[in-house]
Every structure is written in structure tokens, then in C-alpha cells.
Jmol script that loads the backbone (N, CA, C; Angstrom):
load data "model"
ATOM      1  N   MET A   1      27.081 -19.398  -2.058  1.00  0.00           N
ATOM      2  CA  MET A   1      25.753 -18.980  -2.474  1.00  0.00           C
ATOM      3  C   MET A   1      24.762 -20.125  -2.297  1.00  0.00           C
ATOM      4  N   LEU A   2      25.182 -21.318  -2.641  1.00  0.00           N
ATOM      5  CA  LEU A   2      24.315 -22.487  -2.509  1.00  0.00           C
ATOM      6  C   LEU A   2      23.981 -22.746  -1.041  1.00  0.00           C
ATOM      7  N   THR A   3      24.945 -22.554  -0.164  1.00  0.00           N
ATOM      8  CA  THR A   3      24.721 -22.730   1.269  1.00  0.00           C
ATOM      9  C   THR A   3      23.684 -21.721   1.771  1.00  0.00           C
ATOM     10  N   TYR A   4      23.784 -20.505   1.298  1.00  0.00           N
ATOM     11  CA  TYR A   4      22.830 -19.468   1.701  1.00  0.00           C
ATOM     12  C   TYR A   4      21.408 -19.852   1.294  1.00  0.00           C
ATOM     13  N   ILE A   5      21.252 -20.345   0.081  1.00  0.00           N
ATOM     14  CA  ILE A   5      19.928 -20.739  -0.405  1.00  0.00           C
ATOM     15  C   ILE A   5      19.389 -21.910   0.418  1.00  0.00           C
ATOM     16  N   LYS A   6      20.233 -22.900   0.699  1.00  0.00           N
ATOM     17  CA  LYS A   6      19.801 -24.047   1.512  1.00  0.00           C
ATOM     18  C   LYS A   6      19.397 -23.607   2.911  1.00  0.00           C
ATOM     19  N   GLU A   7      20.177 -22.724   3.525  1.00  0.00           N
ATOM     20  CA  GLU A   7      19.853 -22.238   4.869  1.00  0.00           C
ATOM     21  C   GLU A   7      18.574 -21.409   4.862  1.00  0.00           C
ATOM     22  N   SER A   8      18.355 -20.647   3.801  1.00  0.00           N
ATOM     23  CA  SER A   8      17.123 -19.850   3.701  1.00  0.00           C
ATOM     24  C   SER A   8      15.895 -20.760   3.640  1.00  0.00           C
ATOM     25  N   PHE A   9      15.951 -21.803   2.828  1.00  0.00           N
ATOM     26  CA  PHE A   9      14.829 -22.735   2.751  1.00  0.00           C
ATOM     27  C   PHE A   9      14.612 -23.470   4.069  1.00  0.00           C
ATOM     28  N   GLU A  10      15.702 -23.808   4.743  1.00  0.00           N
ATOM     29  CA  GLU A  10      15.589 -24.478   6.045  1.00  0.00           C
ATOM     30  C   GLU A  10      14.931 -23.553   7.062  1.00  0.00           C
ATOM     31  N   GLU A  11      15.309 -22.290   7.046  1.00  0.00           N
ATOM     32  CA  GLU A  11      14.695 -21.333   7.960  1.00  0.00           C
ATOM     33  C   GLU A  11      13.212 -21.163   7.653  1.00  0.00           C
ATOM     34  N   LEU A  12      12.863 -21.129   6.387  1.00  0.00           N
ATOM     35  CA  LEU A  12      11.455 -21.032   6.010  1.00  0.00           C
ATOM     36  C   LEU A  12      10.658 -22.226   6.538  1.00  0.00           C
ATOM     37  N   ARG A  13      11.234 -23.397   6.455  1.00  0.00           N
ATOM     38  CA  ARG A  13      10.527 -24.604   6.926  1.00  0.00           C
ATOM     39  C   ARG A  13      10.388 -24.663   8.440  1.00  0.00           C
ATOM     40  N   THR A  14      11.385 -24.160   9.175  1.00  0.00           N
ATOM     41  CA  THR A  14      11.390 -24.358  10.623  1.00  0.00           C
ATOM     42  C   THR A  14      10.911 -23.152  11.425  1.00  0.00           C
ATOM     43  N   ASN A  15      11.179 -21.941  10.965  1.00  0.00           N
ATOM     44  CA  ASN A  15      10.935 -20.757  11.800  1.00  0.00           C
ATOM     45  C   ASN A  15       9.725 -19.934  11.395  1.00  0.00           C
ATOM     46  N   ILE A  16       9.181 -20.145  10.226  1.00  0.00           N
ATOM     47  CA  ILE A  16       8.085 -19.324   9.728  1.00  0.00           C
ATOM     48  C   ILE A  16       6.757 -20.012  10.014  1.00  0.00           C
ATOM     49  N   THR A  17       5.828 -19.270  10.601  1.00  0.00           N
ATOM     50  CA  THR A  17       4.485 -19.802  10.822  1.00  0.00           C
ATOM     51  C   THR A  17       3.491 -18.952  10.044  1.00  0.00           C
ATOM     52  N   LEU A  18       2.583 -19.611   9.353  1.00  0.00           N
ATOM     53  CA  LEU A  18       1.571 -18.915   8.573  1.00  0.00           C
ATOM     54  C   LEU A  18       0.356 -18.646   9.446  1.00  0.00           C
ATOM     55  N   PRO A  19      -0.322 -17.530   9.210  1.00  0.00           N
ATOM     56  CA  PRO A  19      -1.530 -17.244   9.994  1.00  0.00           C
ATOM     57  C   PRO A  19      -2.662 -18.187   9.591  1.00  0.00           C
ATOM     58  N   SER A  20      -3.627 -18.317  10.485  1.00  0.00           N
ATOM     59  CA  SER A  20      -4.790 -19.144  10.161  1.00  0.00           C
ATOM     60  C   SER A  20      -5.617 -18.452   9.085  1.00  0.00           C
ATOM     61  N   LYS A  21      -6.562 -19.192   8.505  1.00  0.00           N
ATOM     62  CA  LYS A  21      -7.378 -18.602   7.438  1.00  0.00           C
ATOM     63  C   LYS A  21      -8.194 -17.423   7.942  1.00  0.00           C
ATOM     64  N   SER A  22      -8.737 -17.524   9.144  1.00  0.00           N
ATOM     65  CA  SER A  22      -9.538 -16.419   9.673  1.00  0.00           C
ATOM     66  C   SER A  22      -8.669 -15.187   9.946  1.00  0.00           C
ATOM     67  N   GLU A  23      -7.493 -15.401  10.484  1.00  0.00           N
ATOM     68  CA  GLU A  23      -6.590 -14.278  10.742  1.00  0.00           C
ATOM     69  C   GLU A  23      -6.127 -13.652   9.429  1.00  0.00           C
ATOM     70  N   ALA A  24      -5.818 -14.477   8.448  1.00  0.00           N
ATOM     71  CA  ALA A  24      -5.400 -13.955   7.145  1.00  0.00           C
ATOM     72  C   ALA A  24      -6.536 -13.182   6.497  1.00  0.00           C
ATOM     73  N   SER A  25      -7.759 -13.662   6.650  1.00  0.00           N
ATOM     74  CA  SER A  25      -8.920 -12.968   6.089  1.00  0.00           C
ATOM     75  C   SER A  25      -9.110 -11.613   6.761  1.00  0.00           C
ATOM     76  N   ASN A  26      -8.990 -11.559   8.070  1.00  0.00           N
ATOM     77  CA  ASN A  26      -9.113 -10.290   8.799  1.00  0.00           C
ATOM     78  C   ASN A  26      -8.027  -9.300   8.376  1.00  0.00           C
ATOM     79  N   LEU A  27      -6.808  -9.791   8.233  1.00  0.00           N
ATOM     80  CA  LEU A  27      -5.713  -8.922   7.813  1.00  0.00           C
ATOM     81  C   LEU A  27      -5.925  -8.424   6.388  1.00  0.00           C
ATOM     82  N   MET A  28      -6.481  -9.275   5.523  1.00  0.00           N
ATOM     83  CA  MET A  28      -6.753  -8.866   4.149  1.00  0.00           C
ATOM     84  C   MET A  28      -7.781  -7.738   4.113  1.00  0.00           C
ATOM     85  N   VAL A  29      -8.803  -7.826   4.959  1.00  0.00           N
ATOM     86  CA  VAL A  29      -9.813  -6.770   5.020  1.00  0.00           C
ATOM     87  C   VAL A  29      -9.192  -5.466   5.503  1.00  0.00           C
ATOM     88  N   ILE A  30      -8.340  -5.542   6.501  1.00  0.00           N
ATOM     89  CA  ILE A  30      -7.677  -4.347   7.029  1.00  0.00           C
ATOM     90  C   ILE A  30      -6.811  -3.697   5.951  1.00  0.00           C
ATOM     91  N   VAL A  31      -6.053  -4.501   5.227  1.00  0.00           N
ATOM     92  CA  VAL A  31      -5.203  -3.969   4.152  1.00  0.00           C
ATOM     93  C   VAL A  31      -6.061  -3.340   3.063  1.00  0.00           C
ATOM     94  N   ALA A  32      -7.170  -3.978   2.703  1.00  0.00           N
ATOM     95  CA  ALA A  32      -8.048  -3.434   1.666  1.00  0.00           C
ATOM     96  C   ALA A  32      -8.645  -2.093   2.098  1.00  0.00           C
ATOM     97  N   VAL A  33      -9.092  -2.001   3.351  1.00  0.00           N
ATOM     98  CA  VAL A  33      -9.683  -0.755   3.848  1.00  0.00           C
ATOM     99  C   VAL A  33      -8.654   0.372   3.847  1.00  0.00           C
ATOM    100  N   PHE A  34      -7.460   0.112   4.348  1.00  0.00           N
ATOM    101  CA  PHE A  34      -6.438   1.153   4.366  1.00  0.00           C
ATOM    102  C   PHE A  34      -5.986   1.520   2.959  1.00  0.00           C
ATOM    103  N   SER A  35      -5.967   0.563   2.040  1.00  0.00           N
ATOM    104  CA  SER A  35      -5.611   0.866   0.651  1.00  0.00           C
ATOM    105  C   SER A  35      -6.645   1.793   0.028  1.00  0.00           C
ATOM    106  N   ILE A  36      -7.913   1.529   0.283  1.00  0.00           N
ATOM    107  CA  ILE A  36      -8.979   2.379  -0.248  1.00  0.00           C
ATOM    108  C   ILE A  36      -8.897   3.774   0.372  1.00  0.00           C
ATOM    109  N   LEU A  37      -8.687   3.850   1.683  1.00  0.00           N
ATOM    110  CA  LEU A  37      -8.567   5.150   2.344  1.00  0.00           C
ATOM    111  C   LEU A  37      -7.373   5.943   1.816  1.00  0.00           C
ATOM    112  N   PHE A  38      -6.253   5.282   1.616  1.00  0.00           N
ATOM    113  CA  PHE A  38      -5.069   5.950   1.091  1.00  0.00           C
ATOM    114  C   PHE A  38      -5.310   6.422  -0.339  1.00  0.00           C
ATOM    115  N   ALA A  39      -5.984   5.605  -1.157  1.00  0.00           N
ATOM    116  CA  ALA A  39      -6.301   6.007  -2.528  1.00  0.00           C
ATOM    117  C   ALA A  39      -7.223   7.224  -2.535  1.00  0.00           C
ATOM    118  N   LEU A  40      -8.221   7.234  -1.642  1.00  0.00           N
ATOM    119  CA  LEU A  40      -9.123   8.384  -1.561  1.00  0.00           C
ATOM    120  C   LEU A  40      -8.385   9.643  -1.102  1.00  0.00           C
ATOM    121  N   ALA A  41      -7.489   9.495  -0.156  1.00  0.00           N
ATOM    122  CA  ALA A  41      -6.702  10.647   0.316  1.00  0.00           C
ATOM    123  C   ALA A  41      -5.812  11.173  -0.804  1.00  0.00           C
ATOM    124  N   THR A  42      -5.190  10.291  -1.547  1.00  0.00           N
ATOM    125  CA  THR A  42      -4.352  10.695  -2.669  1.00  0.00           C
ATOM    126  C   THR A  42      -5.177  11.406  -3.731  1.00  0.00           C
ATOM    127  N   TRP A  43      -6.356  10.868  -4.035  1.00  0.00           N
ATOM    128  CA  TRP A  43      -7.251  11.490  -5.001  1.00  0.00           C
ATOM    129  C   TRP A  43      -7.664  12.889  -4.525  1.00  0.00           C
ATOM    130  N   GLY A  44      -7.966  13.026  -3.247  1.00  0.00           N
ATOM    131  CA  GLY A  44      -8.372  14.310  -2.700  1.00  0.00           C
ATOM    132  C   GLY A  44      -7.272  15.355  -2.807  1.00  0.00           C
ATOM    133  N   VAL A  45      -6.068  14.992  -2.450  1.00  0.00           N
ATOM    134  CA  VAL A  45      -4.942  15.928  -2.525  1.00  0.00           C
ATOM    135  C   VAL A  45      -4.666  16.289  -3.985  1.00  0.00           C
ATOM    136  N   ASP A  46      -4.727  15.305  -4.864  1.00  0.00           N
ATOM    137  CA  ASP A  46      -4.515  15.557  -6.291  1.00  0.00           C
ATOM    138  C   ASP A  46      -5.587  16.501  -6.836  1.00  0.00           C
ATOM    139  N   SER A  47      -6.826  16.289  -6.462  1.00  0.00           N
ATOM    140  CA  SER A  47      -7.913  17.159  -6.914  1.00  0.00           C
ATOM    141  C   SER A  47      -7.732  18.580  -6.389  1.00  0.00           C
ATOM    142  N   LEU A  48      -7.339  18.706  -5.138  1.00  0.00           N
ATOM    143  CA  LEU A  48      -7.104  20.029  -4.550  1.00  0.00           C
ATOM    144  C   LEU A  48      -5.985  20.757  -5.281  1.00  0.00           C
ATOM    145  N   PHE A  49      -4.862  20.081  -5.509  1.00  0.00           N
ATOM    146  CA  PHE A  49      -3.755  20.715  -6.224  1.00  0.00           C
ATOM    147  C   PHE A  49      -4.153  21.088  -7.646  1.00  0.00           C
ATOM    148  N   SER A  50      -4.905  20.230  -8.302  1.00  0.00           N
ATOM    149  CA  SER A  50      -5.372  20.527  -9.655  1.00  0.00           C
ATOM    150  C   SER A  50      -6.249  21.775  -9.653  1.00  0.00           C
ATOM    151  N   TYR A  51      -7.147  21.876  -8.693  1.00  0.00           N
ATOM    152  CA  TYR A  51      -8.024  23.040  -8.572  1.00  0.00           C
ATOM    153  C   TYR A  51      -7.210  24.304  -8.322  1.00  0.00           C
ATOM    154  N   LEU A  52      -6.230  24.223  -7.416  1.00  0.00           N
ATOM    155  CA  LEU A  52      -5.404  25.391  -7.113  1.00  0.00           C
ATOM    156  C   LEU A  52      -4.562  25.821  -8.311  1.00  0.00           C
ATOM    157  N   ILE A  53      -4.053  24.870  -9.055  1.00  0.00           N
ATOM    158  CA  ILE A  53      -3.269  25.198 -10.246  1.00  0.00           C
ATOM    159  C   ILE A  53      -4.157  25.844 -11.302  1.00  0.00           C
ATOM    160  N   ASP A  54      -5.381  25.338 -11.474  1.00  0.00           N
ATOM    161  CA  ASP A  54      -6.322  25.964 -12.408  1.00  0.00           C
ATOM    162  C   ASP A  54      -6.596  27.409 -12.016  1.00  0.00           C
ATOM    163  N   ILE A  55      -6.841  27.654 -10.754  1.00  0.00           N
ATOM    164  CA  ILE A  55      -7.089  29.027 -10.289  1.00  0.00           C
ATOM    165  C   ILE A  55      -5.869  29.906 -10.553  1.00  0.00           C
ATOM    166  N   TYR A  56      -4.681  29.404 -10.243  1.00  0.00           N
ATOM    167  CA  TYR A  56      -3.444  30.175 -10.444  1.00  0.00           C
ATOM    168  C   TYR A  56      -3.275  30.557 -11.907  1.00  0.00           C
ATOM    169  N   PHE A  57      -3.441  29.607 -12.827  1.00  0.00           N
ATOM    170  CA  PHE A  57      -3.214  29.911 -14.227  1.00  0.00           C
ATOM    171  C   PHE A  57      -4.355  30.741 -14.820  1.00  0.00           C
ATOM    172  N   ASP A  58      -5.562  30.603 -14.305  1.00  0.00           N
ATOM    173  CA  ASP A  58      -6.651  31.475 -14.749  1.00  0.00           C
ATOM    174  C   ASP A  58      -6.368  32.930 -14.388  1.00  0.00           C
ATOM    175  N   LYS A  59      -5.845  33.163 -13.185  1.00  0.00           N
ATOM    176  CA  LYS A  59      -5.511  34.528 -12.757  1.00  0.00           C
ATOM    177  C   LYS A  59      -4.283  35.034 -13.497  1.00  0.00           C
ATOM    178  N   LEU A  60      -3.365  34.147 -13.847  1.00  0.00           N
ATOM    179  CA  LEU A  60      -2.148  34.543 -14.550  1.00  0.00           C
ATOM    180  C   LEU A  60      -2.467  34.959 -15.984  1.00  0.00           C
ATOM    181  N   ILE A  61      -3.411  34.261 -16.605  1.00  0.00           N
ATOM    182  CA  ILE A  61      -3.776  34.555 -17.998  1.00  0.00           C
ATOM    183  C   ILE A  61      -4.657  35.804 -18.062  1.00  0.00           C
ATOM    184  N   ASN A  62      -5.586  35.947 -17.142  1.00  0.00           N
ATOM    185  CA  ASN A  62      -6.517  37.085 -17.171  1.00  0.00           C
ATOM    186  C   ASN A  62      -5.966  38.279 -16.496  1.00  0.00           C
TER     187      ASN A  62
END
end "model"
wireframe off; spacefill off
backbone 0.3
color backbone group
């Protein structure tokens, strides 16, 4: 287990490259935009299902 941890840290030091600040900033904006779009889509589907369920139970009761 100790060997695995040492090799993992060695791989992190030698094989991993971090993006530049400008590239990281651009990627952060892209992630934020898609997160907002996904949240809006989820809200829309939830609102639609809520509306349909209200209609169904209104017709079931009346």
C-alpha cells in the first residue's frame, strides 16, 4: 500500500501538467455555463411534470 501511494505521488509530480491560468479560466466559464443550462433544463422538466401532475389530480378529484 505504501508503494502504491509513493508511486501515485511520483506520477503526479512527473506526468501531470496543470493548465495555464487563462485556459483554466476559460474552462471554468464553460463549466459554469453548462451547469446553469443543465439547472434550467432540470427546472423546466420539473415544472412541466408538476403541472401535468396537478392537471391529472384535478381531473381525478373532479
